[in-house]
Structure formats: C-alpha cells, structure tokens
GUSE-67614 format. One line per field, with one value per atom (N, C-alpha, C): y, z, x; residue number from 0; atom name. Coordinates in steps of 0.05 Angstrom, whole numbers, plus 5000, padded with zeros to 4 digits. Example, Ala and Ser with C-alpha at 12.3 -4.5 7.8 and 13.67 -1.06 7.14 Angstrom:
2
py = (4886  4910  4934  4955  4979  5001)
pz = (5156  5156  5156  5142  5143  5157)
px = (5264  5246  5264  5257  5273  5258)
resi = (0  0  0  1  1  1)
name = (N  CA  C  N  CA  C)
//
This chain:
184
py = (5234  5206  5187  5165  5145  5118  5097  5072  5074  5069  5073  5053  5028  5007  4981  4963  4938  4940  4920  4918  4941  4956  4981  5006  5004  5027  5049  5074  5097  5107  5088  5096  5116  5140  5158  5150  5156  5148  5174  5171  5194  5193  5216  5218  5226  5215  5223  5252  5265  5294  5294  5287  5286  5299  5300  5310  5287  5265  5243  5252  5241  5249  5223  5224  5201  5198  5173  5169  5180  5194  5207  5184  5188  5168  5160  5181  5175  5155  5159  5141  5113  5113  5087  5071  5086  5072  5061  5077  5067  5043  5042  5021  4996  4997  4972  4965  4984  4977  4961  4969  4955  4927  4923  4896  4877  4887  4872  4849  4825  4802  4790  4800  4788  4796  4817  4824  4804  4790  4771  4748  4745  4724  4730  4752  4759  4765  4760  4769  4794  4816  4843  4853  4867  4881  4910  4928  4957  4970  4979  4991  5021  5035  5064  5069  5056  5054  5081  5098  5124  5122  5126  5123  5093  5077  5049  5046  5068  5067  5047  5041  5022  4993  4986  4960  4955  4977  4976  4973  4987  4983  4955  4943  4914  4897  4900  4883  4887  4912  4918  4904  4903  4889  4859  4847  4819  4806  4822  4808  4791  4769  4751  4764  4778  4792  4816  4834  4856  4862  4863  4870  4900  4917  4945  4953  4967  4973  5004  5015  5044  5048  5067  5072  5095  5113  5137  5129  5135  5127  5141  5166  5179  5167  5158  5144  5116  5103  5077  5080  5101  5106  5109  5124  5128  5102  5086  5060  5044  5042  5026  5038  5064  5076  5071  5071  5066  5036  5018  4990  4986  4998  4995  5007  5030  5043  5025  5012  4997  4968  4958  4933  4909  4916  4896  4877  4852  4831  4824  4813  4804  4823  4844  4863  4858  4861  4861  4886  4901  4927  4923  4932  4930  4958  4967  4993  4992  4996  4993  5003  5009  5016  4996  5004  4986  4968  4977  4961  4942  4949  4930  4907  4915  4895  4875  4886  4867  4849  4859  4841  4822  4832  4815  4801  4810  4800  4788  4800  4793  4762  4748  4719  4720  4697  4695  4684  4697  4689  4685  4704  4702  4721  4746  4767  4766  4766  4767  4794  4814  4842  4858  4873  4892  4920  4936  4965  4983  5003  5022  5050  5067  5095  5110  5109  5121  5152  5165  5193  5198  5218  5224  5240  5232  5251  5274  5297  5320  5336  5334  5350  5332  5341  5325  5322  5297  5291  5280  5284  5272  5243  5228  5200  5190  5173  5162  5134  5132  5107  5087  5097  5081  5067  5081  5068  5050  5056  5037  5011  5013  4989  4971  4984  4969  4955  4965  4953  4934  4930  4915  4886  4867  4839  4828  4837  4827  4833  4854  4861  4839  4834  4813  4786  4780  4754  4752  4773  4773  4770  4776  4774  4745  4735  4708  4707  4684  4680  4690  4706  4718  4742  4750  4772  4800  4819  4846  4865  4883  4905  4931  4946  4971  4994  5012  5033  5061  5077  5104  5121  5139  5155  5182  5198  5225  5222  5235  5232  5238  5222  5226  5214  5207  5197  5170  5168  5143  5120  5097  5072  5060  5048  5038  5015  5016  4993  4971  4945  4923  4922  4928  4928  4900  4882  4857  4858  4881  4884  4891  4879  4885  4905  4927  4947  4938  4934  4925  4950  4971  4995  5017  5041  5066  5082  5093  5111  5136  5159  5185  5195  5204  5216  5243  5264  5290  5289  5293  5295  5267  5245  5218  5202  5185  5164  5136  5117  5091  5072  5058  5036  5010  4993  4964  4947  4931  4916  4887  4871  4843  4836  4815  4807  4796  4805  4797  4768)
pz = (4760  4773  4750  4754  4735  4747  4732  4741  4741  4763  4764  4750  4753  4741  4734  4721  4714  4686  4680  4652  4644  4661  4654  4662  4668  4676  4658  4668  4652  4642  4645  4637  4657  4647  4666  4674  4700  4713  4718  4719  4725  4756  4768  4794  4795  4813  4814  4822  4813  4820  4847  4867  4896  4912  4939  4957  4967  4953  4959  4954  4968  4967  4955  4928  4916  4928  4929  4937  4916  4924  4908  4894  4869  4854  4869  4882  4897  4920  4935  4957  4946  4926  4913  4904  4890  4881  4904  4925  4948  4962  4964  4977  4960  4935  4919  4913  4913  4912  4936  4960  4985  4984  4972  4971  4953  4933  4914  4903  4903  4890  4907  4930  4946  4934  4916  4903  4881  4871  4848  4859  4844  4851  4877  4890  4916  4909  4929  4930  4946  4935  4946  4950  4974  4982  4984  4968  4968  4981  5006  5021  5017  5015  5010  4983  4963  4937  4923  4926  4913  4881  4869  4840  4832  4853  4847  4841  4846  4836  4851  4876  4891  4882  4879  4868  4840  4824  4796  4796  4812  4814  4821  4840  4848  4825  4811  4787  4765  4761  4740  4747  4773  4783  4786  4780  4779  4800  4816  4835  4820  4833  4820  4819  4839  4840  4859  4854  4871  4875  4900  4907  4915  4902  4907  4920  4944  4959  4962  4951  4952  4952  4968  4971  4954  4945  4931  4901  4891  4863  4842  4848  4828  4828  4851  4854  4840  4844  4831  4802  4790  4761  4752  4768  4761  4762  4781  4783  4759  4751  4728  4702  4700  4677  4676  4700  4701  4695  4704  4698  4668  4655  4627  4612  4621  4608  4608  4631  4635  4624  4621  4610  4626  4652  4672  4679  4684  4692  4721  4733  4760  4781  4773  4792  4798  4822  4830  4845  4836  4848  4865  4890  4909  4916  4907  4915  4940  4962  4989  5010  5033  5057  5064  5070  5077  5100  5121  5144  5137  5121  5111  5097  5078  5061  5080  5100  5117  5133  5140  5156  5140  5116  5099  5077  5064  5038  5040  5055  5055  5063  5046  5054  5076  5091  5113  5105  5115  5111  5083  5066  5037  5027  5038  5025  5035  5018  5026  5033  5020  5025  5026  5047  5050  5051  5034  5033  5040  5057  5063  5062  5047  5047  5057  5082  5092  5095  5095  5101  5128  5129  5154  5173  5198  5218  5225  5216  5219  5244  5254  5278  5299  5324  5347  5343  5348  5345  5319  5298  5271  5272  5256  5254  5244  5259  5250  5239  5214  5200  5203  5204  5207  5234  5256  5282  5284  5271  5270  5255  5234  5220  5236  5251  5268  5291  5298  5320  5309  5282  5271  5267  5282  5280  5251  5237  5210  5191  5196  5180  5183  5208  5215  5204  5205  5194  5165  5149  5121  5111  5129  5121  5126  5104  5105  5125  5137  5156  5144  5158  5147  5130  5125  5107  5119  5102  5110  5106  5126  5125  5123  5101  5097  5099  5118  5126  5120  5104  5099  5122  5134  5155  5158  5174  5179  5194  5185  5199  5229  5243  5274  5287  5273  5285  5298  5326  5339  5331  5331  5328  5356  5360  5388  5395  5420  5430  5437  5437  5444  5425  5399  5380  5365  5371  5358  5332  5327  5304  5312  5298  5302  5281  5289  5270  5261  5234  5224  5217  5206  5199  5192  5194  5186  5168  5147  5130  5124  5126  5121  5094  5079  5053  5052  5061  5063  5082  5070  5087  5091  5085  5088  5102  5119  5132  5126  5121  5114  5136  5148  5168  5156  5161  5152  5176  5176  5200  5193  5214  5213  5236  5235  5258  5279  5304  5325  5333)
px = (5077  5074  5076  5090  5095  5101  5103  5113  5142  5156  5185  5201  5194  5212  5195  5209  5196  5184  5166  5159  5141  5129  5113  5129  5153  5170  5169  5166  5165  5136  5117  5090  5078  5069  5057  5030  5024  4999  4984  4957  4941  4933  4931  4922  4894  4877  4849  4846  4825  4820  4806  4821  4811  4833  4827  4847  4867  4867  4884  4913  4932  4960  4976  4982  4996  5024  5033  5060  5080  5099  5119  5135  5143  5159  5185  5197  5221  5216  5195  5187  5179  5164  5156  5180  5199  5223  5239  5241  5257  5244  5217  5204  5208  5205  5207  5236  5254  5283  5291  5281  5287  5275  5254  5241  5256  5271  5287  5271  5283  5272  5248  5244  5220  5193  5194  5168  5160  5179  5174  5156  5134  5114  5097  5102  5090  5059  5042  5015  5015  5006  5007  4980  4977  4952  4960  4946  4950  4925  4928  4906  4907  4884  4883  4896  4889  4903  4906  4887  4889  4890  4913  4916  4922  4929  4936  4967  4981  5010  5026  5021  5038  5030  5006  4998  5009  5007  5015  5046  5059  5090  5097  5082  5087  5083  5062  5057  5078  5086  5107  5132  5138  5164  5163  5139  5138  5120  5105  5086  5066  5058  5039  5011  5005  4978  4979  4959  4956  4926  4918  4891  4893  4877  4878  4850  4852  4828  4826  4804  4799  4769  4760  4731  4722  4738  4731  4727  4703  4696  4715  4723  4741  4768  4777  4803  4800  4778  4776  4776  4763  4765  4794  4810  4837  4853  4848  4861  4856  4830  4823  4836  4837  4849  4879  4891  4922  4927  4910  4913  4910  4891  4887  4911  4921  4944  4968  4973  4998  4995  4969  4964  4974  4977  4987  4964  4971  4952  4955  4935  4935  4925  4913  4901  4872  4865  4835  4831  4811  4805  4779  4781  4758  4751  4727  4717  4703  4716  4703  4723  4711  4727  4747  4771  4793  4786  4774  4768  4745  4726  4706  4719  4737  4751  4766  4781  4796  4777  4753  4736  4719  4712  4693  4704  4726  4735  4764  4781  4809  4812  4826  4831  4852  4851  4870  4897  4918  4947  4954  4948  4952  4973  4972  4988  5017  5036  5064  5073  5060  5066  5040  5037  5014  5025  5016  5025  5003  5004  4984  4994  4980  4986  4961  4954  4929  4932  4908  4911  4924  4939  4955  4937  4940  4927  4946  4940  4958  4952  4930  4923  4911  4915  4904  4874  4865  4837  4828  4844  4840  4842  4827  4828  4855  4868  4895  4891  4889  4884  4907  4931  4955  4955  4949  4947  4923  4901  4879  4886  4901  4910  4927  4946  4964  4949  4927  4911  4890  4888  4866  4876  4864  4873  4869  4849  4844  4866  4881  4904  4926  4931  4952  4943  4918  4908  4910  4910  4912  4941  4960  4989  4998  5011  5022  5044  5050  5073  5098  5113  5138  5133  5108  5101  5109  5108  5117  5095  5091  5072  5087  5082  5096  5075  5081  5062  5075  5062  5070  5057  5072  5061  5074  5062  5074  5099  5121  5147  5145  5157  5158  5133  5112  5088  5097  5091  5100  5083  5095  5081  5076  5053  5046  5063  5072  5086  5066  5076  5058  5035  5039  5017  5016  5034  5035  5053  5066  5082  5111  5129  5158  5168  5178  5189  5216  5218  5244  5262  5250  5263  5245  5254  5239  5257  5246  5262  5245  5258  5243  5249  5230  5232  5216  5228  5216  5192  5167  5144  5130  5146  5135  5156  5145  5162  5150  5168  5159  5168  5149  5156  5152  5171  5172  5168  5146  5139  5133  5136  5129  5112  5095  5081  5100  5095  5115  5110)
resi = (0  0  0  1  1  1  2  2  2  3  3  3  4  4  4  5  5  5  6  6  6  7  7  7  8  8  8  9  9  9  10  10  10  11  11  11  12  12  12  13  13  13  14  14  14  15  15  15  16  16  16  17  17  17  18  18  18  19  19  19  20  20  20  21  21  21  22  22  22  23  23  23  24  24  24  25  25  25  26  26  26  27  27  27  28  28  28  29  29  29  30  30  30  31  31  31  32  32  32  33  33  33  34  34  34  35  35  35  36  36  36  37  37  37  38  38  38  39  39  39  40  40  40  41  41  41  42  42  42  43  43  43  44  44  44  45  45  45  46  46  46  47  47  47  48  48  48  49  49  49  50  50  50  51  51  51  52  52  52  53  53  53  54  54  54  55  55  55  56  56  56  57  57  57  58  58  58  59  59  59  60  60  60  61  61  61  62  62  62  63  63  63  64  64  64  65  65  65  66  66  66  67  67  67  68  68  68  69  69  69  70  70  70  71  71  71  72  72  72  73  73  73  74  74  74  75  75  75  76  76  76  77  77  77  78  78  78  79  79  79  80  80  80  81  81  81  82  82  82  83  83  83  84  84  84  85  85  85  86  86  86  87  87  87  88  88  88  89  89  89  90  90  90  91  91  91  92  92  92  93  93  93  94  94  94  95  95  95  96  96  96  97  97  97  98  98  98  99  99  99  100  100  100  101  101  101  102  102  102  103  103  103  104  104  104  105  105  105  106  106  106  107  107  107  108  108  108  109  109  109  110  110  110  111  111  111  112  112  112  113  113  113  114  114  114  115  115  115  116  116  116  117  117  117  118  118  118  119  119  119  120  120  120  121  121  121  122  122  122  123  123  123  124  124  124  125  125  125  126  126  126  127  127  127  128  128  128  129  129  129  130  130  130  131  131  131  132  132  132  133  133  133  134  134  134  135  135  135  136  136  136  137  137  137  138  138  138  139  139  139  140  140  140  141  141  141  142  142  142  143  143  143  144  144  144  145  145  145  146  146  146  147  147  147  148  148  148  149  149  149  150  150  150  151  151  151  152  152  152  153  153  153  154  154  154  155  155  155  156  156  156  157  157  157  158  158  158  159  159  159  160  160  160  161  161  161  162  162  162  163  163  163  164  164  164  165  165  165  166  166  166  167  167  167  168  168  168  169  169  169  170  170  170  171  171  171  172  172  172  173  173  173  174  174  174  175  175  175  176  176  176  177  177  177  178  178  178  179  179  179  180  180  180  181  181  181  182  182  182  183  183  183)
name = (N  CA  C  N  CA  C  N  CA  C  N  CA  C  N  CA  C  N  CA  C  N  CA  C  N  CA  C  N  CA  C  N  CA  C  N  CA  C  N  CA  C  N  CA  C  N  CA  C  N  CA  C  N  CA  C  N  CA  C  N  CA  C  N  CA  C  N  CA  C  N  CA  C  N  CA  C  N  CA  C  N  CA  C  N  CA  C  N  CA  C  N  CA  C  N  CA  C  N  CA  C  N  CA  C  N  CA  C  N  CA  C  N  CA  C  N  CA  C  N  CA  C  N  CA  C  N  CA  C  N  CA  C  N  CA  C  N  CA  C  N  CA  C  N  CA  C  N  CA  C  N  CA  C  N  CA  C  N  CA  C  N  CA  C  N  CA  C  N  CA  C  N  CA  C  N  CA  C  N  CA  C  N  CA  C  N  CA  C  N  CA  C  N  CA  C  N  CA  C  N  CA  C  N  CA  C  N  CA  C  N  CA  C  N  CA  C  N  CA  C  N  CA  C  N  CA  C  N  CA  C  N  CA  C  N  CA  C  N  CA  C  N  CA  C  N  CA  C  N  CA  C  N  CA  C  N  CA  C  N  CA  C  N  CA  C  N  CA  C  N  CA  C  N  CA  C  N  CA  C  N  CA  C  N  CA  C  N  CA  C  N  CA  C  N  CA  C  N  CA  C  N  CA  C  N  CA  C  N  CA  C  N  CA  C  N  CA  C  N  CA  C  N  CA  C  N  CA  C  N  CA  C  N  CA  C  N  CA  C  N  CA  C  N  CA  C  N  CA  C  N  CA  C  N  CA  C  N  CA  C  N  CA  C  N  CA  C  N  CA  C  N  CA  C  N  CA  C  N  CA  C  N  CA  C  N  CA  C  N  CA  C  N  CA  C  N  CA  C  N  CA  C  N  CA  C  N  CA  C  N  CA  C  N  CA  C  N  CA  C  N  CA  C  N  CA  C  N  CA  C  N  CA  C  N  CA  C  N  CA  C  N  CA  C  N  CA  C  N  CA  C  N  CA  C  N  CA  C  N  CA  C  N  CA  C  N  CA  C  N  CA  C  N  CA  C  N  CA  C  N  CA  C  N  CA  C  N  CA  C  N  CA  C  N  CA  C  N  CA  C  N  CA  C  N  CA  C  N  CA  C  N  CA  C  N  CA  C  N  CA  C  N  CA  C  N  CA  C  N  CA  C  N  CA  C  N  CA  C  N  CA  C  N  CA  C  N  CA  C  N  CA  C  N  CA  C  N  CA  C  N  CA  C  N  CA  C  N  CA  C  N  CA  C  N  CA  C  N  CA  C  N  CA  C  N  CA  C  N  CA  C  N  CA  C  N  CA  C  N  CA  C  N  CA  C  N  CA  C  N  CA  C  N  CA  C  N  CA  C  N  CA  C  N  CA  C  N  CA  C  N  CA  C  N  CA  C  N  CA  C  N  CA  C)
//
C-alpha cells in the first residue's frame, strides 16, 4: 500500500494490525484519477479511514484539507504515522464513531468530496454501514452543494431507491465496487 500520485506519490503507507480492509492502490488510483482537477483545493471527508490512505491520497493530489474519521485506536495510530511519514499538511484526525462524528462534529455543507470505505455486510443480518450512511441525513448535510459522495461497497450490493441520492456511476474493481453519488 502506498500513496499513488501527487506530491507524496510513491511513499509506502502502513496498514493497522486490525481486521480492517485497506483500499487497494488500483481502486484508490481509479477513484482519484476519475476526480481529476476537482480534488484540487477540495475539502475532503474520509469516513472509516482505516490507514488514512484515501484522505492522504486526496491531500497528496492537492486537496485543501482532509478530515479522517476512524474509531479504532490501532488504525488511528497508523493514520498518524502515515501522515508523519508523508509530511502532508491539512489533515485533521477524529478518533470516533462515524455516525457520532456526523451528528456532533461535522460542519454543515462544507465538504466537496466525502469518501467512505465502510466494513462490508457479507452475510444476511450483518450491519450494512453503507446503507446506513445513505439513509443518514447528517451525511447529506455535511456535503457542500454540488458535492460528491463516493462509497466503496460489496459488488452487486443494491443501493436503496428514493434515498435522496442520485447515482452518477458505479465501477467494479474485483471484490470492490465504487458508487459515485450526488444529493438528489
């Protein structure tokens, strides 16, 4: 795992010693390549940050700021180590539950891009954080007008209809699917 491109491109990142599933470099590269120049000077929110690789990639490619939200202490330590290693500025790390952050800390209509790589619900009855996020009004309130929500999810997992989100496109990368959404 590494920073794919930008001013910190090529710097290896550490993954926390947890059961978290880091975003593959191929997927990360595809996401940010698709964003192109829109990442420059953007305010980015990275939910379920894990190693921090998505927020760090955004900063490396020119984002003005990145708020990284992760509740696992081992992951938070990895995020801080990765930020120190890359020497990137503009990151704020929030060690807390994503939904608590959205309800209590997230400013309204500020983030140009929100990226979430939640744990996948792989079996019936497991908690589906992606669906919960899509139904969470606080997520929509944190997104700036015209902003983009990028959700990593299990391939083929359906997105709810009438969720208040417009699906712009979906791309599959092996065991990961990426949905690009806007507020409807």
